[in-house]
Steps between C-alpha positions, in 0.01 A plus 500: 500500500168503320378182329272499199317174432385575146567734213151646538580590862808688381318658204250649745788714631554693176537868585595426862814487708566130549800520731749716683811295571734498795817708482820361344841655569738572212856401593836586350556128448186482280620801302847350453361162392264672256793698358696178460208324328426787259840659446372837624780606736429875500655658810169643626403139569816313599743754650351609837781746580484678167120489502489688832640802315272443199163647413301266729729508805517120514517202266168429331339185366486453125158585360482155343589340835202680650283378213632145533350481850147483357483118496617490863228745603231318303597163649475645851170682435260238367459155353256352253420163653523225241695703245752282322732790420527874464716693256607857448347611172653845470473864588297772334660790682768545764627812671775525763365806677750531786833343602522207741798551733660184635339421835158622384192294560255444215151356481261444212146625463322274249188617317336262253416716197369231267457124476397288206452128461742312276397179330509229610582551871670832549472858613691807384517784751612860470632642826580852605795452733626785715825434684501725804812596692459532873519862611458641149189664363606412144496140374822335390340334199162486331439222249217353298585130523340214306485151645344174390391202705403158369313204635313648799171365629196630309 
């Protein structure tokens, strides 16, 4: 994990890759719990036997499940020492560019595209996040993700 001790230290990384996370495995249990939480019980996600004969040859994670892993990846990648809190501010663009079969391993490549100070003690960041699937040459998801942090050391 990388630690930033000021907003200016983080702002100096604009245009650079800030982190490449460790791999995280997508399980059928995660997929089932996500289906239960969202009401999306489509068979390509929750019926492993039927999904084997489907277009992907296995059950796949929901696209929004894949996207919902962003906070987990960010928390594991870096910290802003002294920040009181961080919030998800939104998304400018998201594409689910390839399926994520259950059992796949994903990691996040985080590039800081932009950062701007917020008054009185905040920072808004625009991240290009590429979720890579192990063994695939095509990313699972590419997103422009906006985050805000408040109360970090100057």
